[in-house]
C-alpha positions in Angstrom: 222.4 149.1 196.8 221.8 152.2 194.7 218.1 151.5 194.5 218.0 151.4 198.3 219.8 154.7 198.6 217.4 156.3 196.1 214.4 154.9 197.9 215.7 156.1 201.3 216.2 159.6 199.8 212.7 159.7 198.3 211.0 158.5 201.5 213.2 160.8 203.6 212.2 163.7 201.4 208.5 162.8 201.7 208.7 162.5 205.5 210.7 165.8 205.7 208.1 167.7 203.6 205.2 166.3 205.7 207.0 167.2 208.9 207.6 170.8 207.7 204.0 171.0 206.6 202.8 169.9 210.1 205.1 172.4 211.7 205.1 175.4 209.4 207.7 178.0 210.1 210.6 179.9 208.6 213.1 177.0 208.2 215.6 177.8 205.6 216.2 174.3 204.3 217.0 173.2 200.8 215.8 169.9 199.2 218.8 167.8 200.5 218.4 169.2 204.0 214.7 168.3 204.0 215.5 164.8 202.8 218.1 164.4 205.6 215.6 165.6 208.1 213.2 162.9 207.0 216.0 160.3 207.1 217.0 161.4 210.6 213.3 161.2 211.5 213.2 157.6 210.4 216.0 156.7 212.7 214.4 158.7 215.6 211.0 157.0 214.9 212.7 153.6 214.7 214.4 154.1 218.0 211.2 155.2 219.7 209.5 152.2 218.2 212.1 149.9 219.7 211.8 151.6 223.1 208.0 151.4 223.3 207.5 147.9 221.9 209.0 144.5 222.7 211.3 144.5 219.7 215.0 144.1 220.3 217.5 146.9 219.6 220.3 145.5 217.5 221.5 148.3 215.2 220.0 151.6 214.0 216.4 151.0 213.3 214.4 152.6 210.5 210.7 152.9 210.8 207.7 153.1 208.5 206.3 156.2 207.0 204.2 157.2 210.0 207.2 156.6 212.4 209.5 158.5 210.0 207.1 161.5 210.0 206.8 161.5 213.8 210.5 161.2 214.1 211.0 164.0 211.6 208.7 166.3 213.6 210.7 165.6 216.7 213.9 166.2 214.8 212.6 169.5 213.5 211.5 170.6 216.9 215.0 169.8 218.2 216.6 171.6 215.3 214.5 174.7 216.0 215.4 174.6 219.7 219.1 174.3 218.9 219.0 177.2 216.5 217.1 179.3 219.0 219.6 178.7 221.7 222.6 179.4 219.5 221.2 182.6 218.0 
């Protein structure tokens, strides 16, 4: 259980860093927020994977590294739009 949590944090951190590198900007995020961005991106990518493939949607779906990065980019765009509208 603890190993899965650590693995999820590490892969989330990698996906979050890559997403922030793809979309550079002035995002004031610490290490944990970047990891959470990547983890949220994994769920977004997994959901998109279920919607665009013939897999069934049972629970929250996680995705692979590429899906996590794509999902993290989408989550980062949504976060920036949210912050822009609430400024």
